[in-house]
N, C-alpha and C positions, 0 to 999 in steps of 0.2 A: 240546323244552320249553325255555323261556327266561324271563327277567324275574324278578320278585320271588319269593322262596322262601316257601312257606307252611309252617305248622307243624300237624302232626296232633295231635289229642287222642285218644290211644289208651287210656290208663289213667286212672282217676279213683279217688282214695282216698275211703273212706267213714268214715274215722276221726272227722271232725268231726260226722258224723251219728249216731254210735253212741248218744248219750244220747237222741236223739229217735226212734230207730227201734227198735221192739220186736222180739223174737225171732220173733214171729208174722208180722211183715212180711217176714222174710227167706225166700228160696225158692231151689230148684234147678230147678224146672219149674213150669208153670202149675197142675199138680195140687196144689201146696203152697199155693195161694192160695184164699181163700174167695170165694164168689159168682162174679161175672163178671171179677174181677181176674186179671191175667196176670203172669207172672214176667219182669221186665226188669232186667238188670244185677244179679241177686241179690236184688231187692226186688219185692214184690207191688204193682202199680200198677193204677189204673183205666185200662182200654184206651182210653177216650175222651179221656184227658188228652193223648195223643199224636196225636189225630186231627186233625191240621192239614194241610189240603190246599193250602197255599201252594205256588207254583212257584218254582223258582230261576232268575231271569232271567239270571243270570251264567253258569250252567252250560250253558244251551241244552238241558237235559234236563228238560223239564216232566214232573213225576211226581206224579200224583194217587193213586197206589197205595201206601199205607203198611202193606200186609199186615194190614188189619183194626185198625190202631191200635196194634199191638204193637211197632212200630219207627218211627223218625223218617224221614220221606220226604226226598228231596233238596230242599234249599231251606228246611228247617225247623230250628228250634233244636235243638242237641244238646249233650251233655256228654262223650260218648265215642264212638269209632268203633263200639264194640259196640252202640250204640243206633241206629245208622243202618241203614236197610233195605239189604240186600245184593242184592236182586232186585226186579224190578218195572219198570214203564214208565220208560224213560229211563236205566236203570241197566244198564251193560254187564257183561261177564263178570268185570270186576275189582272190582265192588261199589261201595261208597261209603266216604268217609272224613270224619270230623268234624274240622273245621279251626278252630284257636283264633283265627285272624285275624278271623273274623266269627261264630264259634260256630254254624256251619251245616253241615249234611251236604252234601257235594259228591260228584258222580259221579266215581269214580276213572278214570284214563285212562293210556294209554301213549304217545299221540301227539296232536298238535293236531287231526288229522283226525277223531278220535273225538268231538270236542266241536263242537256247533253254533256256539259262540262262536269256534271256531277257536283256542282257547287252552287248552293242557294245562299248567297251572302246576306247577312242581316242588314237591315236599313234602320238607322237611328230614328227612334220615335214612330216606327211603322210596325204593324203586325205582319206585313209581308216582307219577303226578301227579294233579291234580284239575282238572276242568273249571271255569274261572273266566272273569270278564269279559276281553274281548280286551285291555283296557288292562294286564292283568297279564303279557302276553306282548309288550310293546313291543320293537321291534328293539334289540338291544344291540351291533350291529356298528358299526364306524367308517367313515364316509363318506370319499371322497377328500379329502385335505387334513388329516385328523385324525391324531392320534398313534397309533402301533401298535407292537407288539413282534414279532408274527408275521403271515404272510399271512392266517391264519385270523381275525385280528381285523378284517379289512377286509370291508365289505359286498360281496356278489356280485350284488346286484340293487338297483335304485333309479334315480332320475332321472339321465339322462345317464351311466349306467354300463352300456353295452351288453355288455361282456365281463367285468364284475366289476372288482375292484380287488385290488391286492397291496401288501404292505409292503416298502419298500426299506430296507436296513440302513444306507445312507449318511446318511439323515436320519430314519429310523424314523417315516415318514409314509406313509399310504395313497395310492397312485397308481392312476389308471385304467389298466386293461390295454388294450393297443392292438396293432395289427398293421401300422400304417403311420403315419408322422409326420403325414400329412394328417388323421388322426383326432384329433389333440391340439391344444388351443388354444395350447399352448406352441410348436407346430410341430416338436416332437421326440418321437419314440417311442423312448425309451432302449432300446438293445439289451441284453437280459438273457442272460448267458452260459448256453449249454446249453438255452435255451428257445425255442420257436417264436413266442413273443409278446414284447412289450416293455411298458414302462410310461411313460405320459406324464409328462414332466418337463423340466427345464432341459437344454439341450444342452451347457452348460458342463462340460467334463471327461468327457463321455460320447459314445459313438457312437450315431447315430440310424438307425433303420430307414428 
C-alpha cells in the first residue's frame, strides 16, 4: 500500500440530531421499529432509503448486493463504517470502510492484489486499506538521479533500471545498480564495498568494475 492516505469515518455523533429524533425512532434491533422500517445505527429507517445499487468504479469491486437495503453498498454514500455492508458481492473477508475523502463505502483490503484497480490505499490509523482508484497508489520511489536518504527510497523497477537502483551516501542520489561498467552511460560501474554489484556513476575518486 502506498500513495495518499485516506481517512475512515467510524464514529458519528447524533447530538445534533437529538431535537429532531424522537425516542420512538431509536432502536436496538429491527423489532423495535414499526412497519417495514429497520434498525440502522440506532435509528429506525426506511429500508428503501439505502437501496442504492450504484457501483464503485474506483474499488473495482462492483457490488449490487446491499443486503436488502439495510446497509450501504460499496460505492454508495455513507456516514459511518457501521452503515457499510460487510458482506456481499465484491466485499472480501475484511468487510468495508466508510471513507471521509469521498463519503463512500470502499471494500477493505490488505494488499493491492485484492483490488481490481490494483490499488489498496492506506487508511489513517487503520491496519487495513481500502480499494481505490489506481491514481491513489502512484509510485512514490525515487528514480535514478533523484535525491534519497536510504537505498529503499530508490525505485527497483522502471525504464532503463534492469537491476533496480540504490542510494549512495557520497551524494545521496539514486544510482542504477550495475554489474559491469559497460552497462553504464557514464562508463563506470562504481565498485561497492562488500557487494557483488556496483552503481553507475562518475569514475572520479572511485574504482570501476
